[in-house]
VOPA-274905 format. One line per field, with one value per residue (C-alpha): x, y, z; chain; residue in one letter. Coordinates in steps of 0.001 Angstrom, whole numbers, plus 524288, in hexadecimal, padded with zeros to 5 digits. Last residue first. Layout:
<recs>
east	(X,...)
north	(Y,...)
up	(Z,...)
chain	(A,...)
res	(A,...)
</recs>
This chain:
<recs>
east	(4B1FB,4B8F9,4B385,4B34D,4C0B1,4C634,4C0BF,4C64C,4D40A,4D354,4CE75,4D8F5,4E3B3,4DF24,4DEB9,4EC5B,4F17F,4EB27,4F0AE,4FE39,50793,5149B,5104F,51173,50310,4FF39,50785,5028A,4F464,4F6F3,4FCD1,4F0E9,4E7D8,4EF29,4EEA0,4DFED,4D8D2,4CB4D,4C26F,4B950,4BB57,4C415,4CBCE,4CE0B,4D374,4DCA3,4E0EE,4E3D4,4EBC1,4F321,4F643,4FB69,503D2,50977,50CFF,513A0,51B39,51FAF,5240F,52C1B,52793,52DBF,525F1,52EA5,528F3,5318F,52F53,52AF3)
north	(3EC3A,3EA41,3F62A,3FF6C,3FAEB,3FCE4,40AB3,40D33,40987,41076,41CFC,41C2E,419EA,42566,42E45,42A0C,42C7F,439EE,43D67,43A6C,43463,43956,4478A,4493A,44D15,44127,437F4,43DA6,43C28,42DFF,42B9B,431AC,42955,41D10,4213E,42253,42F4E,42FE3,43AED,4411B,44F48,451A7,445AE,44BB4,457FD,44FC7,44821,454DF,459F1,44D00,44E3E,45C00,457CC,44C68,455BA,45F17,45429,44EE9,45C71,45DC9,46717,4734B,4797A,47401,475C5,47BCC,475D4,47EC5)
up	(E3DC8,E30FD,E2A0A,E35A7,E3A2A,E2C77,E2C17,E3999,E359C,E2873,E2EC3,E3928,E2F1F,E26B1,E3293,E36AD,E28E8,E284E,E35B5,E305F,E3A20,E3F54,E3F5E,E4E12,E4EC8,E46C6,E4EE9,E5BB0,E572E,E5395,E6106,E6788,E5F41,E634D,E7189,E7019,E6FF9,E7602,E71CC,E7BBD,E7785,E8355,E7F17,E719D,E77ED,E802D,E742C,E6D0B,E7892,E7955,E6AC9,E6CF5,E786D,E70A8,E6592,E6F12,E7587,E6854,E63C7,E701C,E7A75,E7FF3,E8AE4,E958F,EA30C,EAD88,EBAC4,EC5C5)
chain	(A,A,A,A,A,A,A,A,A,A,A,A,A,A,A,A,A,A,A,A,A,A,A,A,A,A,A,A,A,A,A,A,A,A,A,A,A,A,A,A,A,A,A,A,A,A,A,A,A,A,A,A,A,A,A,A,A,A,A,A,A,A,A,A,A,A,A,A)
res	(G,T,V,G,K,R,T,H,K,A,I,L,D,R,K,L,N,D,A,S,V,T,G,A,V,V,Q,M,M,S,L,E,M,S,R,T,V,K,M,G,E,M,A,M,S,G,I,A,Q,K,V,K,F,A,L,L,E,E,K,S,Q,M,V,S,V,K,A,M)
</recs>
């Protein structure tokens, strides 16, 4: 029987957690795009601020609503 390594890098652990969240969202009927998954990874890794992403999304969709 092959020995399984339990040690994971920080990146592997973060990716696993994001995949778990995406799986839970799928069970609730939510669809997560690749772009959304990448944004989630960046927030979890601390490379992007969730507040900044939220502000950008609000601005993007507000502009879409105004301009059609």
